[in-house]
FIMI-463617 format. One line per field, with one value per residue: residue in one letter; x, z, y of N, C-alpha, C in turn; residue number from 1. Coordinates in nm, 2 decimals. Layout:
// residues N
residuo = (A,...) $
nX = (X,...) $
nZ = (Z,...) $
nY = (Y,...) $
caX = (X,...) $
caZ = (Z,...) $
caY = (Y,...) $
cX = (X,...) $
cZ = (Z,...) $
cY = (Y,...) $
num = (NUM,...) $
END
This chain:
// residues 251
residuo = (X,X,X,X,X,X,X,X,X,X,X,X,X,X,X,X,X,X,X,X,X,X,X,X,X,X,X,X,X,X,X,X,X,X,X,X,X,X,X,X,X,X,X,X,X,X,X,X,X,X,X,X,X,X,X,X,X,X,X,X,X,X,X,X,X,X,X,X,X,X,X,X,X,X,X,X,X,X,X,X,X,X,X,X,X,X,X,X,X,X,X,X,X,X,X,X,X,X,X,X,X,X,X,X,X,X,X,X,X,X,X,X,X,X,X,X,X,X,X,X,X,X,X,X,X,X,X,X,X,X,X,X,X,X,X,X,X,X,X,X,X,X,X,X,X,X,X,X,X,X,X,X,X,X,X,X,X,X,X,X,X,X,X,X,X,X,X,X,X,X,X,X,X,X,X,X,X,X,X,X,X,X,X,X,X,X,X,X,X,X,X,X,X,X,X,X,X,X,X,X,X,X,X,X,X,X,X,X,X,X,X,X,X,X,X,X,X,X,X,X,X,X,X,X,X,X,X,X,X,X,X,X,X,X,X,X,X,X,X,X,X,X,X,X,X,X,X,X,X,X,X) $
nX = (-5.79,-5.55,-5.43,-5.54,-5.51,-5.42,-5.61,-5.85,-5.86,-5.91,-6.17,-6.32,-6.30,-6.43,-6.68,-6.76,-6.77,-6.97,-7.20,-7.20,-7.15,-7.02,-6.68,-6.67,-6.93,-6.89,-6.68,-6.80,-7.01,-6.87,-6.70,-6.89,-6.97,-6.76,-6.59,-6.70,-6.82,-7.08,-7.25,-7.21,-7.32,-7.59,-7.64,-7.60,-7.80,-8.03,-8.07,-8.24,-8.11,-8.00,-8.16,-8.10,-7.89,-7.97,-8.04,-8.33,-8.40,-8.24,-8.33,-8.58,-8.51,-8.41,-8.65,-8.79,-8.64,-8.71,-8.98,-9.30,-9.39,-9.65,-9.80,-9.81,-9.62,-9.37,-9.34,-9.34,-9.13,-8.96,-8.88,-8.74,-8.53,-8.42,-8.32,-8.32,-8.24,-8.25,-8.49,-8.68,-8.57,-8.52,-8.78,-8.89,-8.75,-8.86,-9.12,-9.31,-9.63,-9.71,-9.59,-9.36,-9.43,-9.38,-9.50,-9.49,-9.45,-9.36,-9.12,-8.96,-8.97,-8.85,-8.59,-8.49,-8.49,-8.30,-8.08,-8.00,-7.93,-7.84,-7.72,-7.47,-7.46,-7.66,-7.55,-7.34,-7.48,-7.60,-7.48,-7.48,-7.75,-7.83,-7.70,-7.86,-8.04,-7.92,-7.92,-8.09,-8.32,-8.39,-8.42,-8.65,-8.84,-8.84,-8.92,-9.19,-9.30,-9.29,-9.50,-9.75,-9.66,-9.61,-9.84,-10.13,-10.34,-10.62,-10.64,-10.64,-10.46,-10.14,-10.03,-9.93,-9.70,-9.58,-9.53,-9.34,-9.13,-9.06,-8.98,-8.76,-8.59,-8.56,-8.46,-8.23,-8.05,-8.07,-8.00,-8.18,-8.18,-8.40,-8.55,-8.58,-8.70,-8.94,-9.06,-9.09,-9.26,-9.49,-9.57,-9.62,-9.81,-9.98,-10.04,-10.19,-10.30,-10.11,-10.17,-10.16,-10.11,-9.98,-9.76,-9.63,-9.59,-9.42,-9.17,-9.12,-9.11,-8.88,-8.69,-8.70,-8.71,-8.48,-8.31,-8.29,-8.51,-8.49,-8.58,-8.84,-9.18,-9.45,-9.69,-9.71,-9.83,-9.84,-9.93,-10.15,-10.05,-9.77,-9.73,-9.79,-9.59,-9.37,-9.43,-9.40,-9.13,-9.02,-9.15,-9.04,-8.78,-8.61,-8.55,-8.39,-8.36,-8.31,-8.14,-8.05,-8.03,-7.73,-7.73,-7.95,-7.89,-7.81,-7.63) $
nZ = (0.25,0.35,0.19,0.25,0.41,0.76,0.91,0.76,0.76,1.03,1.05,0.89,1.03,1.27,1.17,1.08,1.32,1.46,1.29,1.20,0.95,0.63,0.51,0.25,0.22,0.42,0.32,0.09,0.19,0.35,0.15,-0.01,0.15,0.18,0.37,0.62,0.92,1.05,0.84,0.68,0.84,0.83,0.56,0.54,0.72,0.60,0.40,0.25,0.28,0.53,0.71,0.69,0.86,1.11,1.33,1.35,1.54,1.76,1.80,1.89,2.13,2.27,2.30,2.47,2.70,2.79,2.80,2.96,3.24,3.25,3.04,2.68,2.60,2.61,2.89,3.12,3.32,3.17,2.96,3.10,3.20,2.95,2.81,2.94,2.93,2.66,2.57,2.42,2.16,2.07,2.07,1.88,1.65,1.66,1.60,1.80,1.96,2.21,2.51,2.73,2.65,2.43,2.17,2.05,1.77,1.73,1.87,1.76,1.49,1.49,1.59,1.39,1.18,1.26,1.26,1.48,1.70,1.94,2.28,2.27,2.01,2.05,2.25,2.10,1.91,2.05,2.10,1.85,1.80,1.99,1.90,1.69,1.78,1.75,1.49,1.27,1.11,1.19,1.46,1.46,1.36,1.56,1.77,1.70,1.69,1.96,2.10,2.05,2.13,2.40,2.53,2.72,2.65,2.46,2.52,2.40,2.46,2.61,2.93,3.16,3.33,3.21,2.96,3.03,3.12,2.89,2.72,2.86,2.84,2.55,2.47,2.61,2.45,2.21,2.23,2.38,2.50,2.64,2.76,3.03,3.14,3.00,3.10,3.37,3.34,3.24,3.46,3.65,3.53,3.36,3.40,3.28,3.06,2.76,2.43,2.10,1.90,2.04,2.13,1.88,1.77,1.96,1.90,1.65,1.73,1.90,1.71,1.52,1.65,1.79,2.10,2.24,2.16,1.96,1.70,1.72,1.63,1.72,1.60,1.47,1.39,1.63,1.89,2.15,2.40,2.37,2.31,2.56,2.70,2.60,2.70,2.97,2.99,2.94,3.14,3.37,3.36,3.23,2.97,2.86,2.72,2.47,2.52,2.66,2.99,3.16,3.40,3.37,3.20,3.11,2.94) $
nY = (8.42,8.50,8.68,8.93,9.25,9.30,9.44,9.40,9.13,9.08,9.20,9.03,8.79,8.87,8.93,8.67,8.53,8.66,8.64,8.38,8.31,8.20,8.23,8.33,8.47,8.66,8.81,8.91,9.07,9.26,9.38,9.50,9.71,9.87,9.78,9.85,9.74,9.76,9.83,9.61,9.41,9.49,9.45,9.17,9.06,9.14,8.98,8.70,8.44,8.43,8.31,8.04,8.00,7.97,7.72,7.54,7.35,7.42,7.67,7.62,7.50,7.72,7.86,7.70,7.72,7.97,7.99,8.02,7.81,7.72,7.82,7.83,8.04,8.30,8.49,8.77,8.70,8.53,8.69,8.89,8.75,8.68,8.92,9.17,9.50,9.51,9.45,9.60,9.66,9.40,9.30,9.46,9.36,9.11,9.16,9.17,9.17,9.26,9.41,9.23,8.98,8.70,8.53,8.18,8.19,8.45,8.45,8.23,8.29,8.54,8.50,8.33,8.51,8.68,8.52,8.37,8.11,8.03,8.10,8.22,8.34,8.51,8.69,8.79,8.94,9.14,9.39,9.50,9.51,9.70,9.92,10.00,10.18,10.41,10.48,10.69,10.63,10.37,10.42,10.58,10.40,10.21,10.36,10.44,10.19,10.12,10.24,10.10,9.85,9.88,9.97,9.88,9.59,9.65,9.91,10.25,10.46,10.53,10.45,10.70,10.66,10.44,10.55,10.75,10.60,10.46,10.68,10.77,10.54,10.52,10.77,10.77,10.65,10.78,11.08,11.34,11.65,11.76,11.57,11.49,11.72,11.72,11.49,11.56,11.78,11.66,11.50,11.70,11.88,11.74,11.45,11.24,10.97,10.90,11.00,10.84,11.03,11.24,11.10,11.04,11.30,11.41,11.30,11.42,11.68,11.67,11.61,11.82,12.07,12.29,12.24,12.47,12.61,12.79,12.78,12.73,12.74,12.92,12.93,12.70,12.36,12.21,11.97,12.07,12.00,12.00,12.27,12.37,12.27,12.41,12.66,12.60,12.55,12.81,12.96,12.86,12.93,12.75,12.76,13.04,13.36,13.25,13.03,12.72,12.67,12.60,12.46,12.30,12.10,11.77,11.66) $
caX = (-5.80,-5.42,-5.39,-5.60,-5.44,-5.45,-5.74,-5.95,-5.87,-5.98,-6.31,-6.38,-6.31,-6.53,-6.81,-6.79,-6.80,-7.10,-7.31,-7.20,-7.15,-6.90,-6.58,-6.72,-7.03,-6.83,-6.61,-6.90,-7.09,-6.78,-6.66,-7.01,-6.99,-6.63,-6.53,-6.77,-6.88,-7.22,-7.31,-7.20,-7.42,-7.72,-7.65,-7.62,-7.92,-8.14,-8.08,-8.32,-8.03,-7.96,-8.24,-8.04,-7.79,-8.04,-8.09,-8.46,-8.40,-8.17,-8.41,-8.69,-8.46,-8.41,-8.78,-8.83,-8.57,-8.76,-9.13,-9.37,-9.42,-9.80,-9.87,-9.72,-9.57,-9.27,-9.40,-9.25,-9.01,-8.88,-8.82,-8.64,-8.41,-8.36,-8.25,-8.32,-8.26,-8.26,-8.62,-8.75,-8.51,-8.54,-8.92,-8.91,-8.71,-8.95,-9.26,-9.39,-9.75,-9.73,-9.47,-9.34,-9.49,-9.34,-9.56,-9.39,-9.42,-9.28,-8.98,-8.89,-8.95,-8.76,-8.45,-8.45,-8.47,-8.17,-7.97,-7.96,-7.99,-7.77,-7.70,-7.35,-7.49,-7.74,-7.46,-7.26,-7.56,-7.66,-7.42,-7.52,-7.89,-7.84,-7.65,-7.96,-8.11,-7.84,-7.95,-8.21,-8.44,-8.43,-8.48,-8.79,-8.93,-8.85,-9.00,-9.33,-9.34,-9.29,-9.63,-9.84,-9.60,-9.60,-9.97,-10.21,-10.43,-10.76,-10.63,-10.59,-10.36,-10.03,-10.03,-9.82,-9.58,-9.52,-9.47,-9.22,-9.02,-9.02,-8.91,-8.63,-8.51,-8.53,-8.38,-8.10,-7.96,-8.07,-8.01,-8.26,-8.15,-8.51,-8.64,-8.62,-8.79,-9.07,-9.12,-9.13,-9.37,-9.61,-9.61,-9.67,-9.92,-10.07,-10.08,-10.29,-10.24,-10.05,-10.23,-10.07,-10.07,-9.88,-9.63,-9.56,-9.56,-9.30,-9.05,-9.10,-9.06,-8.74,-8.60,-8.71,-8.69,-8.36,-8.34,-8.30,-8.63,-8.46,-8.65,-8.98,-9.29,-9.57,-9.80,-9.70,-9.94,-9.80,-10.04,-10.17,-9.96,-9.64,-9.73,-9.79,-9.45,-9.28,-9.46,-9.35,-8.98,-9.00,-9.20,-8.95,-8.64,-8.52,-8.50,-8.38,-8.29,-8.27,-8.04,-8.08,-7.94,-7.63,-7.77,-8.06,-7.85,-7.74,-7.54) $
caZ = (0.35,0.38,0.10,0.30,0.51,0.89,0.96,0.69,0.81,1.16,1.03,0.83,1.14,1.36,1.10,1.07,1.46,1.50,1.20,1.17,0.80,0.56,0.47,0.12,0.25,0.50,0.22,0.00,0.27,0.39,0.04,-0.06,0.24,0.19,0.49,0.74,0.98,1.08,0.71,0.63,0.92,0.77,0.43,0.57,0.79,0.52,0.29,0.29,0.31,0.67,0.79,0.69,0.96,1.24,1.34,1.40,1.66,1.86,1.84,1.98,2.27,2.34,2.33,2.59,2.81,2.84,2.80,3.09,3.26,3.24,2.91,2.56,2.56,2.69,2.96,3.18,3.38,3.07,2.89,3.19,3.19,2.82,2.75,3.02,2.87,2.51,2.54,2.32,2.03,2.04,2.04,1.74,1.55,1.66,1.57,1.92,1.97,2.34,2.60,2.82,2.59,2.30,2.13,1.98,1.63,1.73,1.92,1.67,1.36,1.51,1.60,1.26,1.09,1.31,1.24,1.62,1.75,2.06,2.36,2.22,1.90,2.11,2.31,1.99,1.84,2.14,2.08,1.72,1.81,2.07,1.81,1.60,1.83,1.71,1.35,1.27,1.05,1.27,1.58,1.43,1.34,1.69,1.85,1.66,1.73,2.11,2.15,2.04,2.21,2.55,2.59,2.76,2.55,2.46,2.55,2.29,2.50,2.69,3.07,3.17,3.39,3.11,2.85,3.08,3.13,2.75,2.67,2.93,2.78,2.41,2.46,2.67,2.34,2.11,2.34,2.36,2.63,2.72,2.79,3.17,3.16,2.94,3.19,3.49,3.30,3.24,3.60,3.72,3.47,3.27,3.48,3.21,2.96,2.64,2.31,2.00,1.83,2.13,2.12,1.75,1.76,2.04,1.82,1.55,1.80,1.94,1.59,1.44,1.72,1.87,2.25,2.29,2.11,1.87,1.57,1.76,1.57,1.81,1.51,1.41,1.42,1.74,1.98,2.26,2.51,2.34,2.33,2.70,2.75,2.57,2.80,3.10,2.98,2.95,3.27,3.48,3.33,3.18,2.84,2.89,2.61,2.36,2.56,2.76,3.10,3.19,3.52,3.34,3.10,3.16,2.84) $
caY = (8.54,8.53,8.80,9.05,9.32,9.25,9.50,9.34,8.99,9.09,9.22,8.91,8.70,8.92,8.91,8.53,8.49,8.71,8.60,8.23,8.30,8.15,8.34,8.39,8.56,8.77,8.90,8.98,9.17,9.36,9.45,9.58,9.82,9.93,9.73,9.90,9.63,9.77,9.83,9.47,9.34,9.53,9.38,9.03,9.03,9.18,8.88,8.58,8.32,8.44,8.21,7.91,7.98,7.95,7.58,7.54,7.27,7.49,7.79,7.56,7.48,7.85,7.90,7.62,7.77,8.10,7.99,8.01,7.66,7.69,7.87,7.82,8.17,8.36,8.60,8.87,8.65,8.48,8.80,8.96,8.66,8.68,9.03,9.29,9.63,9.50,9.39,9.68,9.64,9.27,9.29,9.52,9.26,8.99,9.20,9.13,9.25,9.31,9.41,9.12,8.85,8.66,8.40,8.09,8.23,8.57,8.41,8.15,8.36,8.65,8.45,8.28,8.62,8.74,8.42,8.33,7.98,8.00,8.22,8.28,8.43,8.62,8.78,8.85,9.03,9.24,9.52,9.55,9.55,9.82,10.03,10.03,10.29,10.54,10.50,10.78,10.57,10.26,10.47,10.62,10.28,10.15,10.46,10.43,10.05,10.11,10.28,9.99,9.74,9.91,10.00,9.77,9.54,9.71,10.06,10.34,10.54,10.47,10.49,10.80,10.60,10.36,10.64,10.82,10.49,10.44,10.79,10.77,10.44,10.55,10.89,10.74,10.61,10.89,11.18,11.46,11.72,11.81,11.46,11.49,11.83,11.68,11.40,11.64,11.87,11.58,11.47,11.82,11.95,11.66,11.34,11.16,10.88,10.97,10.95,10.81,11.15,11.31,11.02,11.06,11.44,11.45,11.26,11.52,11.80,11.65,11.60,11.94,12.19,12.30,12.23,12.61,12.66,12.90,12.77,12.69,12.83,12.92,12.92,12.57,12.27,12.12,11.94,12.17,11.96,12.04,12.41,12.40,12.23,12.52,12.77,12.55,12.57,12.95,13.01,12.81,12.97,12.65,12.83,13.19,13.43,13.16,12.94,12.61,12.69,12.49,12.37,12.21,12.00,11.65,11.62) $
cX = (-5.65,-5.37,-5.45,-5.50,-5.49,-5.59,-5.86,-5.97,-5.95,-6.13,-6.38,-6.40,-6.42,-6.67,-6.85,-6.84,-6.94,-7.22,-7.31,-7.19,-7.02,-6.80,-6.62,-6.82,-6.98,-6.76,-6.70,-6.97,-6.99,-6.73,-6.77,-7.03,-6.86,-6.57,-6.58,-6.85,-7.03,-7.30,-7.32,-7.30,-7.56,-7.75,-7.68,-7.75,-8.05,-8.16,-8.15,-8.23,-7.99,-8.04,-8.18,-7.94,-7.84,-8.09,-8.22,-8.47,-8.35,-8.26,-8.53,-8.64,-8.45,-8.55,-8.83,-8.76,-8.64,-8.92,-9.18,-9.40,-9.56,-9.87,-9.76,-9.68,-9.46,-9.33,-9.29,-9.12,-8.91,-8.80,-8.71,-8.51,-8.34,-8.27,-8.25,-8.34,-8.27,-8.40,-8.69,-8.70,-8.54,-8.69,-8.96,-8.87,-8.81,-9.10,-9.36,-9.51,-9.76,-9.60,-9.47,-9.41,-9.42,-9.42,-9.45,-9.35,-9.33,-9.13,-8.90,-8.86,-8.85,-8.62,-8.40,-8.41,-8.33,-8.05,-7.92,-8.02,-7.91,-7.75,-7.57,-7.38,-7.58,-7.65,-7.38,-7.35,-7.61,-7.61,-7.47,-7.67,-7.91,-7.80,-7.76,-8.04,-8.04,-7.86,-8.08,-8.33,-8.49,-8.48,-8.62,-8.88,-8.95,-8.94,-9.15,-9.38,-9.36,-9.43,-9.73,-9.79,-9.62,-9.74,-10.04,-10.31,-10.57,-10.76,-10.58,-10.48,-10.25,-10.03,-9.91,-9.69,-9.50,-9.45,-9.34,-9.10,-8.97,-8.94,-8.77,-8.53,-8.47,-8.44,-8.24,-8.00,-7.95,-8.10,-8.09,-8.25,-8.28,-8.60,-8.68,-8.72,-8.93,-9.14,-9.17,-9.25,-9.50,-9.66,-9.67,-9.80,-10.02,-10.13,-10.20,-10.22,-10.20,-10.12,-10.12,-10.02,-9.96,-9.75,-9.56,-9.51,-9.44,-9.17,-9.02,-9.05,-8.91,-8.64,-8.59,-8.67,-8.57,-8.39,-8.34,-8.43,-8.61,-8.54,-8.80,-9.08,-9.41,-9.69,-9.81,-9.82,-9.90,-9.92,-10.04,-10.07,-9.82,-9.62,-9.72,-9.65,-9.35,-9.30,-9.40,-9.19,-8.95,-9.04,-9.10,-8.80,-8.55,-8.46,-8.50,-8.30,-8.23,-8.17,-8.10,-7.98,-7.85,-7.67,-7.88,-8.02,-7.78,-7.62,-7.44) $
cZ = (0.38,0.30,0.16,0.40,0.65,0.93,0.89,0.74,0.95,1.15,0.98,0.95,1.24,1.30,1.10,1.21,1.50,1.42,1.18,1.02,0.75,0.53,0.35,0.14,0.33,0.41,0.13,0.07,0.30,0.27,-0.02,0.02,0.27,0.33,0.62,0.80,1.00,0.95,0.66,0.71,0.86,0.64,0.45,0.62,0.71,0.41,0.34,0.33,0.46,0.75,0.79,0.80,1.10,1.25,1.42,1.53,1.78,1.90,1.92,2.12,2.35,2.38,2.46,2.71,2.88,2.86,2.95,3.11,3.24,3.11,2.80,2.51,2.65,2.75,3.03,3.24,3.28,2.99,2.97,3.19,3.06,2.78,2.83,2.94,2.72,2.47,2.42,2.18,1.98,2.00,1.91,1.63,1.54,1.63,1.68,1.93,2.10,2.43,2.70,2.78,2.46,2.27,2.07,1.84,1.63,1.77,1.81,1.54,1.37,1.52,1.47,1.17,1.13,1.29,1.38,1.66,1.88,2.15,2.32,2.11,1.95,2.17,2.20,1.92,1.92,2.11,1.95,1.73,1.89,1.98,1.72,1.65,1.80,1.57,1.34,1.22,1.14,1.41,1.57,1.43,1.48,1.78,1.83,1.71,1.88,2.16,2.16,2.13,2.36,2.61,2.62,2.66,2.57,2.49,2.42,2.33,2.59,2.83,3.09,3.23,3.29,3.00,2.90,3.08,2.99,2.69,2.73,2.87,2.63,2.40,2.54,2.56,2.24,2.18,2.29,2.49,2.71,2.77,2.94,3.21,3.11,3.04,3.32,3.46,3.30,3.38,3.68,3.66,3.40,3.35,3.42,3.11,2.84,2.52,2.20,1.92,1.91,2.12,1.99,1.73,1.84,1.97,1.72,1.62,1.84,1.82,1.52,1.52,1.81,2.02,2.31,2.24,2.01,1.74,1.60,1.70,1.65,1.73,1.44,1.46,1.53,1.83,2.10,2.38,2.49,2.35,2.47,2.76,2.72,2.67,2.94,3.10,3.00,3.09,3.39,3.46,3.28,3.04,2.87,2.78,2.51,2.39,2.67,2.87,3.13,3.30,3.49,3.24,3.17,3.06,2.80) $
cY = (8.58,8.65,8.93,9.12,9.28,9.31,9.44,9.20,8.98,9.11,9.10,8.81,8.74,8.90,8.76,8.48,8.53,8.65,8.44,8.21,8.23,8.27,8.41,8.50,8.68,8.86,8.98,9.09,9.29,9.45,9.54,9.70,9.89,9.90,9.79,9.78,9.64,9.77,9.68,9.38,9.37,9.45,9.23,8.99,9.07,9.07,8.75,8.46,8.32,8.34,8.07,7.89,7.97,7.81,7.58,7.47,7.35,7.61,7.74,7.54,7.61,7.89,7.82,7.67,7.89,8.10,7.98,7.86,7.62,7.73,7.86,7.96,8.21,8.49,8.69,8.81,8.60,8.59,8.88,8.88,8.67,8.79,9.16,9.41,9.63,9.45,9.47,9.65,9.50,9.24,9.35,9.42,9.14,9.03,9.16,9.22,9.32,9.31,9.29,9.00,8.83,8.53,8.31,8.14,8.35,8.54,8.34,8.22,8.47,8.61,8.40,8.40,8.69,8.64,8.38,8.20,7.94,8.12,8.29,8.38,8.54,8.73,8.86,8.96,9.15,9.38,9.58,9.59,9.68,9.94,10.08,10.16,10.42,10.57,10.58,10.71,10.45,10.31,10.52,10.50,10.21,10.23,10.44,10.29,10.05,10.15,10.17,9.87,9.76,9.93,9.87,9.72,9.61,9.86,10.13,10.43,10.47,10.53,10.59,10.74,10.52,10.44,10.70,10.72,10.47,10.55,10.80,10.66,10.47,10.67,10.88,10.71,10.72,11.01,11.30,11.54,11.76,11.70,11.46,11.61,11.80,11.59,11.47,11.72,11.78,11.54,11.58,11.88,11.86,11.54,11.26,11.07,10.96,10.91,10.92,10.93,11.23,11.23,11.04,11.20,11.48,11.41,11.37,11.65,11.79,11.65,11.74,12.06,12.19,12.30,12.37,12.68,12.77,12.90,12.72,12.79,12.82,12.90,12.78,12.47,12.17,12.09,12.04,12.13,12.01,12.19,12.45,12.37,12.35,12.64,12.73,12.58,12.72,13.01,12.97,12.84,12.86,12.69,12.98,13.26,13.34,13.06,12.84,12.63,12.57,12.40,12.28,12.10,11.88,11.61,11.73) $
num = (1,2,3,4,5,6,7,8,9,10,11,12,13,14,15,16,17,18,19,20,21,22,23,24,25,26,27,28,29,30,31,32,33,34,35,36,37,38,39,40,41,42,43,44,45,46,47,48,49,50,51,52,53,54,55,56,57,58,59,60,61,62,63,64,65,66,67,68,69,70,71,72,73,74,75,76,77,78,79,80,81,82,83,84,85,86,87,88,89,90,91,92,93,94,95,96,97,98,99,100,101,102,103,104,105,106,107,108,109,110,111,112,113,114,115,116,117,118,119,120,121,122,123,124,125,126,127,128,129,130,131,132,133,134,135,136,137,138,139,140,141,142,143,144,145,146,147,148,149,150,151,152,153,154,155,156,157,158,159,160,161,162,163,164,165,166,167,168,169,170,171,172,173,174,175,176,177,178,179,180,181,182,183,184,185,186,187,188,189,190,191,192,193,194,195,196,197,198,199,200,201,202,203,204,205,206,207,208,209,210,211,212,213,214,215,216,217,218,219,220,221,222,223,224,225,226,227,228,229,230,231,232,233,234,235,236,237,238,239,240,241,242,243,244,245,246,247,248,249,250,251) $
END
């Protein structure tokens, strides 16, 4: 490593600290991504050998730390203690079936896949996991996952309060200027549970339609609720003459 320039040496050291990998693997991953750290992390964590860096015994100890004292699962209190606002992204990595619950298999399998077997490694990986919400493809995957994860067992729709909380969390990272207006509209005009179709279509609307509605097609195949939202924006002067009023923007 002494032959590397200082910037590259620093990245190798940072990569080794976060992943627990050898210098050889760090160099391979970083060189394959032209020395971009985030790309190198993606390469490393997509490889099967990453599982060998998570000590199963230590992962079991982490599970015991957070599991419920009466049931063999990690429930709400344990998850709150574990990761707070990273719960969604972490649950996506762990393929968790339900919000505020991790089964033994989900927890241990998820941490092994991430190469985590200590709180130190957890802390080192947090920033990277959070950054995944800024990646378009991963954001889409996490967004779609969030609907099934957050809805109550046995229900086909997502409770409105829960849906609003999830939208505010998700779009805090992948900013959509109309998210607060959407939530206000739902509380004022809809006040019902959110269907999977509406959940999915809103992401498409946020991705495809400019916040000023300049490219909105009234004849498009949007759900009725989204068409109503557009009417709400126009009726309330939030969108005026093809512009999103400055007073209505947060960003």
